[in-house]
N, C-alpha and C positions, 0 to 999 in steps of 0.2 A: 434824511438821515444818511441815505446811501451816498448822496453827493458830498456830505461832510466827511464820510468815511474815506472817500477817494481823495478829498482835499488833505485829510490827515496823513494819508500815505505819501502824497507828494511833499508835504511838509517834512516828513522824516527823511525822505530820499534826498531832497534838495537842500533844506535848511540845516539839517543835522548830519546825515551820513557824509555828504559831499564836503562838509566843512571839517571833517576829521574825527567824528565820533564813530568808533568801530566796535564798541562793546555790544555784542549781539543781544544780550539780555536787555540792555537799556533801549536799543532800537525797537525791539519787540514790545517792550512795555509802553513806549510812546505811541506805537501803532495801535495798541489796545485801549489806552485811556482816552476817553472823549473830552478834549479840552473845552468844547463848547458847554459842557455841563458845569464848568468851574468859572464861567464869566457871567457878568450881569446880562439879563435877557437882551438888552439893547446892543450888546457887543458880540452876539453869537456869530454874525457873519464875518467878524474879524478874528475869530478864535484861532485860525491857523496862519495868521500873519506873523512875520518874524519880529514881534514887538511885544513888550509888556502892555497890560491893559489895567485900568483902574477897577478896584473892587470895593471902594469905600474906606472910610477912616484914614484917608491919605495913604492907603496901601495899594499894592499892585500885584497882579498875577505875573510871575516872571516870564521873560522871553523864553520860548521853547528851547532854543539852543543852550541858554545858560543853565536851564534845568538839567538838560542832558550832560552838559560839560561838568557840572558839579557832581552829579551822581557817578559819572565815569571816573572822575578824579578820586572819589571816595572809595572806589574799588569794592562796591557792594556785591556780595555773593549770596546765593540761596542759603538760607540758614542763619543769616546775619540778623542781629538786633540793631535797629537804627533809631537815632534820635534826630528830629528836625526842630530847629528853633525858628519860629516865624511861620506858622501854618498858612496864614493868608487865606487864599481861596481853597487850599487843600490839594491843588493840582500836583505839586512836587511830591507830597506825601503819597498821593494815589499812584504816581509812577513808581516810586520806590517800593510800594507795597506789592507790585507785580514782580519784583526782583527779590526782596528780602523776606525773611520769615515773619518779622514783626516790626512795625513802625510806631514810634511814639512821637507825637508832635505837639508843640506848645505854642500858643498864640496869646499875646498880652491883651488883645481886645476880645472880651467874652462873646460879643455878638458874632464876630468873624469865626471864632472857635465853634460856636453852636451851628452856624450855617455850614461849615465844613463837615462837622459830624453828621449832619443830616444828609449831605451829599454822599458821604461814604456809605451810610446806611442804605440810601436809595440805590446805589450802584452795587451793593453787595460786597463791599470791601471790608470784610470783618476782621482783618488782621491789623487794623489801625486803631490806636487809642489817642484821644484828643484831650488836652488839658488847657485851661485858661490860667495864665500866670506869667511870672517873670522867667523867660527862657534863658536868661544869662546864668541862672543858678542850676539849670539842667533839670533832671528827673532822677534824683538819687535812688529812690526805691525801685527803679527799673534798671539801674545800672548793674554791671558795666555794659557799654555799647561797643559794637564792632565799628560803627561809623556814626559821626555826628555832622550834620550839615546846618549851617546858619544862613538864613536868607536876609540878613541885614548887616551893615558894616559897623563893627565895634572899634574901640581904640586899640584893641589887641585881642588875643585869644583868651577868653575868660578862664581863669584857673579852675573854676568848678567844672567846666566842660572838659578840660584836659584830664582832670582827675577821674572823671566818669568814663574815660576810654578804657577798654580792655587793652592789655599789652598786645601790640600789633595793630590796635585800632587807629582810625584816621579821622581827623577833624578838618573839615573844609569850611573856611570862614573868610569873608571880606574884611579887611582892616583898613582904617584910615578915616579921618574926620571929614575931609573935603571930598566932594564927589569926583573931583578931577585928580585926586591923589589917593585912590584906593587900590589895594592890591589883594588878589585872591591868594590866601595862605593855606597851605596844607601842612598839618601837624600830625606826625606819626609817633605814637607812644612806643618806645623801644625797650623800656624796662620800668621798674617800679617808680623811678624818679627821673627817667631820661626820656627826651623827646628829640625828634628831628623835624626841621622845618624846610619847606620848599615853596618858592614863590612861583605861582601859576600865571601871573600877568595882571594887567590893569583891568579894573571893573568899576561899575557905578551902581551902588545900592542905597536904599534908604537907611537912616541911622538905626543902630541897635540900642534900644532904650531898656535900661534895667540896672540892677544893683552893680553888675560887673560890666555894664556898657556905658552909654552916655546918660548923664543925669537928667537931661530934659531934651525934648524934641525941638529942633529949630523950627521957626515959623516959615511957611512957604507963602510967597506972594499971592494975594487974593485967596488964601487958604485952599489952593488947588493941590491935588495929590501929586506926589513926586513920581513921575514916570521915569523909570530907570532903564538904561540900556548899557550893555557891557562895552568897554572900549575895545578897539581892535586888538585881538589877542595874537599871541605868537602863533605862527602857522605850525601845523602838525608836520611831523617828519615826512609822511607820504606826500603832503602838499609841497614841501620844500624840494623833495626828490623830483616831483612832477615839473617844477619850475626849472630845476638845474639840468634835467635829463635832455640829451640831444637825441631825438628820434632817429632810428636807423632805417634807411631805405631797403629795397630788395638787395639780395646778395649780388646780383648781376649788375646793379646800378653802380657806375664808377664813383658816385657820391658816397657809397658805403666805405670804400677804402680811403677816400679823401679825408674822412673824419679822423683817421689815424695818422695823418701827416704830422700831427703835433709831436709824434715820437720818432720822426724821421732822422733826427740828429743823434739818437742814442746808439751806443755800441751794441747793446743787446736789448731786444724786446721779447719779453716772455709772455706767451698767450696761454691762458689756462683753460680749464673745463671743469664743470661741476660733476661730470660723470664721464666714463669712457665709452658711453654708448648713445650719445645724443647728436643727431644729425646737424642741428643748427650750430652747435659749437664747432664742428669740423668745417661747415660751410663758411662760417664767419672767419675762422682762422685762415682758411684758404683765401678769402677775399682780401683780408688785411695783408697777408704775406705776399700775394701777387702785387699789391700796390707797393710794398716796401722793396720788392725785388725790381720791379719795372722802373719805378721812378726815383728810388733813393739808394740804389747800389748795394742792397743786402745780398749776400752771396752764400749764406749758410742757413739751411733749415735743419735744426737739430731737434730730434723728437724723442719722447719717452718710449724708446723701442730698442731692441737689441742691435748692437753694432753690426753683426754679420748680416742680419735680415735687411737692415736699412742699406747696407752696402750694395745689395743686389738692386735696390731701387736707384741708388746713386749712379751706378754704372749705366742704368737704362736712361735716366733723365739727362746725364751728361754725355750720352752717345759714346760711351766707352765700350770696348769689346766685352761681351759677357763671359762669365766663367761657368764651366760645367758645375752643376750642383746636384746633389742627391735628391733634393726636394725644393719646392718653391718656398720663398720666404714667408714668414708670419704664419707658420703652420701650428705653432704651439698655442695652447690656451692663453689668452682669449683671442681667437683668430679674428673675430669681428672688429677688434679695436683698430686694426690697420687694414685688414682685407674687407673694406666696405666701399660702397659706390662713391662716397664723398672723397675719400683718399684717392681712389682710382682716378677721379676727375682731376684732382689737383696734380697728381703724378703726370697725367697726360698733358696738362698745361705746362708743367716744368719742362718736359721733354720738348714740346713745341717752342717754348720761349728760348731754351738753350740752343735749339737747332738754328735759330736765326742769328746767333752770335758767332762771328768768325773767330774771335779771340777765345780760345778754350779756357783760358784762365779767368774769364769773366763769367763763366757758366756757374749757375747756382747749384750747390750740392745738397744732397739729402743724407743726413747722418743720424745714427742711433746713439743715444747717450747711456742707455741702460746696461745692466750688469748680468742679466739672468742666463743667457744662452751659452753656457760653457762649452757644450758639445760643438756648436758651430764655430765658436771662437777658436777652439783647439784645432779644428780642421783647417780654418783659414790660416793660422800661423804655420802649421806643418806644410800646407800646400805652397805657401810662399817660400819657406826655407828649402823645400824640395827643388824649387826652381833656381834659387840663387846660392844655396850653400847646403848640399846634401849631407855633409858631415854634421853641420849644426842641426839639420832636421833629424838625424839619427839620435843625437844627444837629447833633443827636445822630446822625441817620442818616449825615451826612457824616463825623462822627468815628468812628463804628463801622464805616464802610464798608470800611476797610482790613483789618478782621478777617473780613469776610464769606467770602472763599474758604476759610477754615479752620474754619467753624462746625461742619461735619460731622465733620472730622478735625482737631481743634484741636492734636493733638500734632505735626502737620506744621508748625505755625507756627514752632516753634523752628528748623527747618531754614531757613525763609525768612528769618529774622532774620540769618542768617550771610551771606546773599548779596544782600540788598535793603535798602531803607530803611524797614523796617517798625518800627524802634525808635521812630519818632515816635508810634505808636499808644499807647505807654505814657503819654505826656503827655496825649494826647487823651482817653483814658478817665478819667484822673485829673481832668482839667478837668471832664469831664461829671459825675463823681461829686461834685465840689466844688460845681458849679452846682446840682445837684439838692438837695444838703444846704442850700445857702444860701437856697433858696426854701422852707424848711421851714414857716415861719409861714404863708405864703400857701396852700400846699398842705394843711397840716394842717386848715385851716378847712373844706375840702371833704370830706375823708375821711381821718381819721387812720390807719385800718387800711391803706388802699390806699397811703398815703404810706410806711408802714413797708415794705411789700412792694417798692415801687419803689426806695427808697433802698438797701435791702439788695441788690437786683439790681444796682444801679450799683456798689456796693462789690464785689460778686462779680466783675463784669466787669473792674474795675481789677485785682483780685488775680489773676484767671484769666489775663489777658493775660500778666502777668509770670510766672505759674506755668508756662504752656506754653512760654514762651521759655526759662526756666531749666531745665525738664525735659530739654531737649535735651542740656544739659551734664552732667546727672546730679548725684550727690552729695547732701548733706544739705539744701541750700538749698531745693529744691523741696518736700521733705517739711515742712520748717520753715515755709515760706510757707503751705502748705495747712493745717497744724494751727493756726498763728497766726490765719489767716482764720476757721477754725471757732471758735476761742476768742473772737475779737472779735465774731463773729456772735452767740454766746451772750451776751456782755456787752450787745450792743445789744438783744437780746430781753428780758433782765432789766430793762434800763432802760426799755424801752417799756412793759412790763407793770406797772411800778411798783416801789417800794422794798420791798414785802412779797412780791413774786413769788418763786416757787421753781421750779426746773427739774429735769427728769429728762433725762439724755442717754443715747442708745443709740448705741454705736459699738464698734468692734473693740477687743479688749484692747490692741493695739499703740497705740491712740489714747488710751484712758482710764487705762491703768496708768502711773504716774509714770515717764517715760523716764529720769530720772536714775539709776534703780536697775535698768536693763536694759542690754543690749549696745547698744541704740539710742543711749543717752546717753553711755555711758562710752567706746565705741569709735567710733561713727559721728557723734557730736556732733549727734544729733537731739533735738528737744524734741517735746512733744505736748500735747494739750488737757488731759490729766490733770495733768501737771506745771504747766501755766500756771494751771489752776484752783486747785491747792494753793498756788501762789505768790500768787495774787490773793485767795483766800477763806479760806486757812488751815484751821482746824478746822471751818469751815462747809461743807466739801465731803467727800463720801464716794466712794471709788473701789472699785467692786465688780467683780472679775474672774470669769470663767467658764472651766470646763475639762471635758474628757472623756477617757476612756481609749480607747474603741473604738466601732465602730458604722458608720454611713454618713453621707455628707455630700454636699450638692449643690455642685458645683464644676465648673470647666473645666480642661483641660490647658494652655491658653494663652489670652491675651487675645483676646476675640471668638470663641473656639471654642464649639461647642454645650455646653450644660450636660449633665453626667453625674451619676448617682448613684454615687459612689465609696465603696469600703470604706476606713474609717480604720484605719490600722495600729495595733496596740496600742502604748501609750506606751513611750518609751525607758526602759531600766532606770535611767538616771541622771537622770531628770526628776522635777519636782514632781508631774507627773501620775501617775507610777508610785507615788510615796509615797501619793497619795490612793487609787489603785486598791488598793494593798496594805492599806489600812486596813480593807477589807472592808465599808465603808458605801457603799451604792450611790448615794445622792444626799443632799447635805448643804450647810449653810451653815457656813463656817469664819470666825468673827470673829477677826481677828488680835489683838485686844486682850483676848480672853477668857482666854487661857492664856499668861502671860508666859514660862514655861519653854519652851513649844512655839514661841512666836514667836522666842525667842533661838536655838533649834536650827535653825529654818528660815531664819535670816538668811543662812547660807552659800549662795552663789550656785550654782544648779543650772540644768539645761536646762528650758526651757519651750516648749511647742509653739504655733506661730502658723500657722493656715490661713486664707487670705483667699478670694478668688473663684477663685484658681488653686491647685490641689493636685496635687503630683507625688510620689506615694508612693514611686516608685523612687529618688528622691534626698531622701527626707524629712529625714534628719538634717542634711544640708547646706542644704536649701531651707526648712525649716519649724521649725527649733529655734534658740533663742538663749539666752544666759546671762541670768539675772535673779535678783533677791532678792525672792521673793514677798511677804514681810511688809512690805517697804518700798515695793514697787510698788503694792500694793492695801491697802485697809482691811479687805476681806473677800473671800472666794472662794467661789463657788457651784459645786458639783461634781455632775455626772451621769456615772456610770461608763460607761454604754452609751447612745448617742444615735442618732437617725435623721435623715435628710435632710429639709429642708423640702419641701413640695409646691407647685410653681409653680401659679399660677392658670391655668385653662384653661376652655374653653367649658362643660365639665361642672360647673363651679363657679358658673355663672350663677345668680343668685337672683331670685325674683319679688318684686315689691313695693318694689324700690329705685328711686330717681329715675332718669330717663333720663340725667341728668348725673352719675350715680355714677362717681367718678373712675377706677375700675378697669374700667369699661364692657366687659364680656366679650361 
């Protein structure tokens, strides 16, 4: 018995779970029910073979996988009342009884019905009722049923069975006269007189005999029992993902970056992340970006960070003279998003790479796209104007003066707008931006690079003033303003670096995945930089999302709270992440154009997880999941099944031999 128990476990693992059955309750039930108790004594040693076995009267005990497949398709839950048509040996009814509250099973051969009843009694399965009779007419006095399963092929779904379904109930039945032309049909009752049908693929079953089935049973040659096996079924989504997935090597292996050469001809490649605190996402983006810069001429790295903070990094990596600053960059919450060891390593690589280029115009730059840091942006504009036009600097100080009280806490500016006359600031900063742009020719003669820095800061201030005012009211407008600003900043960078320039963007999935195919766009009317890039650049843009199943993440419980290393909950059962996890491939690239059939099956919207700098595991489904259509949202998806948190930079990471002006100055 112990040996059979081990064999049963292997059957479930190999024949059932690995072939795409994932309902935990079904798998546990099949581990519990002894199939050897439902076969003739001479066939016990074959009980866990992946095949049907004869049980007399020309009937068979179904193949284990087919039993599991039909039960999972019927979506049986605890508390359900289930009807089975075609008891046979009783094995399928026994498995269902370990999941459902009550099972009713009908067998047209009285002898088989009695044998099955005795088996149930011997095993102690007291929530099963057996009846001998015509199963095509159902069991009206026990109806309605949450699920009905039929273990023989009829000419169609019997009307009596459909009518005995409860609203929302599911009927799973093979239909078709010829054994080589049968389909497994799922019928769901949607209303008093309405039903939906779904074709689950080709199968082979004995005929369903009865008043609403076939009139008579066909004769079998030599009166041998019909041994049925299902036809090869459509592969499950995790199986299809496993086939299409391109495994990723180590980050330091050149082959990692090589996999992304398919996007080398794009003008813009946007690389996402499913959280702001996951090390693998930063390492992967670093490896991809290194390849695109080294081998394919990309010269812009544009990130979801404030322009003034990124400018300090840019001066360092392009070997430009540093500017005196009151504080190191990326000191605002969340500091770990950019002040971490993975970003530090990439910044070091950029500086070394650029140092080997004699042509300074070919050096790759590091730029911020975001809108938040008004304080640093104001300081940058004024510092520049002090150098090139002191009179303009004095005028700018007057114009920006009305924003000064809120430079440290800009979100409070929205409250002030409601009670005071601060709306005039909007016009003032717009005028300042316009004046700075109007003097482009004069300033460009002195220092074109510095001019780009100053004009972008002026644009940022104009957008930020409006953003923080709108933020007070909530809604989509503040998000749309922010992402439009990021997109326009990217456009300005591409224009400034020349018509042949190409950019890599690092931002969260919520920014780089096309919003039109997520809950953001369809429900909240939000757009994002990924959508705007597709609309502007068409097939010259690539959107690459990232995801994970479990591990740890650096995040906070609330805005401005201390960073914590939190454990990421395993992905939700109804999510894209769970499909990737169930593929069994631990890290891979999934090109959405590689497998048309897979892309089509993935189009149906599912949950997708979004973790930002805030993570609240206790409310994860409500706080961090949204509906999306992954193949429309992204051109490719990068998967790491288990990930770990980024490591924030600290004194222990200080390096010798770096300039005193090293931007992360530890």
